[in-house]
C-alpha positions in Angstrom: 0.0 0.1 0.2 2.8 2.6 0.8 4.5 1.5 -2.1 1.6 2.6 -4.3 1.0 5.6 -2.2 -2.4 4.2 0.1 -4.2 5.3 -3.3 -7.3 3.8 -3.9 -6.8 3.0 -7.5 -4.3 0.4 -5.5 -6.8 -2.1 -4.3 -6.6 -4.4 -6.6 -2.7 -4.6 -6.2 -3.1 -4.4 -2.6 -5.5 -7.2 -2.0 -3.2 -9.5 -5.0 0.2 -9.1 -2.3 -2.0 -9.8 1.1 -3.4 -12.8 -0.7 0.0 -14.3 -2.1 1.3 -13.4 1.6 -1.1 -14.9 3.6 -2.8 -17.5 0.7 -5.9 -16.0 1.6 -8.5 -12.5 2.4 -9.6 -12.6 5.7 -12.0 -10.4 7.4 -9.5 -8.0 9.2 -6.8 -8.0 6.3 -10.1 -6.6 4.3 -10.8 -3.8 7.2 -7.4 -2.9 7.4 -7.0 -2.3 3.6 -10.5 -0.1 3.6 -8.8 1.9 6.4 -5.5 2.7 4.8 -6.9 3.2 1.5 -9.7 5.1 2.5 -12.3 2.8 0.5 -15.5 1.5 2.2 -15.4 -1.8 3.5 -18.3 -2.6 1.3 -15.6 -1.7 -2.0 -13.1 -3.7 -0.5 -15.2 -6.6 -0.1 -17.2 -6.0 -3.4 -13.8 -6.3 -5.2 -12.6 -9.9 -3.1 -16.0 -11.4 -4.2 -15.9 -10.4 -7.6 -12.5 -11.7 -9.3 -12.4 -15.4 -9.1 -8.6 -14.8 -7.8 -9.1 -13.8 -4.2 -10.1 -16.6 -1.7 -11.8 -15.5 2.0 -10.7 -18.7 3.6 -7.9 -20.9 3.4 -7.3 -23.4 1.2 -6.1 -26.9 1.2 -2.5 -28.1 0.3 -4.1 -29.1 -2.9 -6.3 -26.9 -5.1 -8.4 -28.7 -7.6 -10.8 -26.2 -10.2 -13.1 -27.8 -12.6 -14.2 -25.4 -15.3 -17.6 -25.3 -15.9 -17.8 -23.2 -19.0 -20.2 -24.1 -21.9 -17.5 -26.4 -23.5 -16.5 -28.6 -20.2 -20.0 -28.4 -19.3 -21.7 -30.2 -22.4 -18.5 -32.5 -22.7 -18.7 -33.5 -18.9 -17.5 -32.3 -16.9 -20.9 -31.8 -14.0 -19.6 -35.5 -13.8 -16.1 -34.9 -13.0 -17.7 -32.5 -10.6 -19.9 -34.4 -9.2 -17.3 -37.5 -8.6 -15.0 -35.0 -6.7 -18.1 -34.0 -4.5 -19.0 -37.1 -3.7 -15.5 -39.0 -3.3 -14.5 -36.3 -0.6 -17.3 -35.1 0.6 -17.0 -31.4 -0.6 -18.8 -28.9 -2.6 -17.0 -26.0 -4.7 -15.6 -23.3 -2.7 -15.0 -26.3 0.4 -11.8 -27.7 1.9 -11.8 -31.3 3.2 -11.7 -31.7 7.0 -8.1 -32.8 7.0 -7.3 -29.8 4.6 -5.9 -31.7 1.8 -8.2 -30.9 -1.1 -9.9 -27.5 -1.8 -12.5 -27.9 -4.7 -13.4 -24.8 -6.7 -15.4 -24.2 -10.2 -14.2 -21.9 -12.9 -16.1 -20.1 -15.4 -13.9 -20.8 -18.1 -9.8 -22.0 -18.0 -9.4 -21.0 -21.9 -8.6 -24.6 -22.7 -11.6 -24.9 -24.8 -10.2 -27.6 -26.7 -9.4 -29.5 -24.2 -12.7 -29.7 -22.4 -13.8 -31.0 -20.5 -10.9 -29.1 -18.4 -9.3 -28.9 -14.9 -6.7 -27.5 -12.8 -5.0 -29.5 -10.3 -2.5 -27.0 -8.1 -2.2 -24.6 -11.1 -1.5 -27.7 -14.1 -3.9 -27.4 -16.5 -5.2 -31.1 -17.4 -7.3 -31.6 -20.4 -9.9 -34.2 -21.8 -10.2 -35.0 -18.2 -12.6 -37.9 -17.3 -14.0 -38.9 -13.9 -11.0 -41.6 -13.4 -8.2 -39.7 -14.8 -8.6 -36.5 -12.6 -9.8 -39.0 -9.3 -6.1 -40.5 -10.6 -4.7 -37.5 -10.6 -5.9 -36.1 -7.1 -5.7 -39.2 -5.7 -1.4 -39.1 -6.9 -0.7 -35.8 -5.0 -2.4 -36.4 -2.2 -1.4 -40.0 -1.4 2.2 -38.9 -2.0 2.0 -36.3 0.4 0.8 -39.0 3.1 3.6 -41.6 1.9 
């Protein structure tokens, strides 16, 4: 914030910095930013919830995002998502109780030619199936527990 002169137009960059440092944006951080940048808490919260990049709660050790855009949905993303929900007992936006896996949905990954697509820890995975994504998740989570 100081680097940008505590200007209100530095809101998004400030939120990015906080999330990069702490992994998510909690209420005290949002209120602090509001105060320091002289921006209403409603505006700070509005920006933090509008942009998909920002997270308001801690994420799991691993993060899986399933694209639910038109091309991915038509090619079976709903089934891929339903399998993860059932297998891990979480809905999009939630994290498993052990903190291993967070599940998110995104409107588009920009990989429509690879539909259905997902990301696992930031890596884009194309042509995912229920089985292939399940296997990839198991590989990273089992590897951690080995």
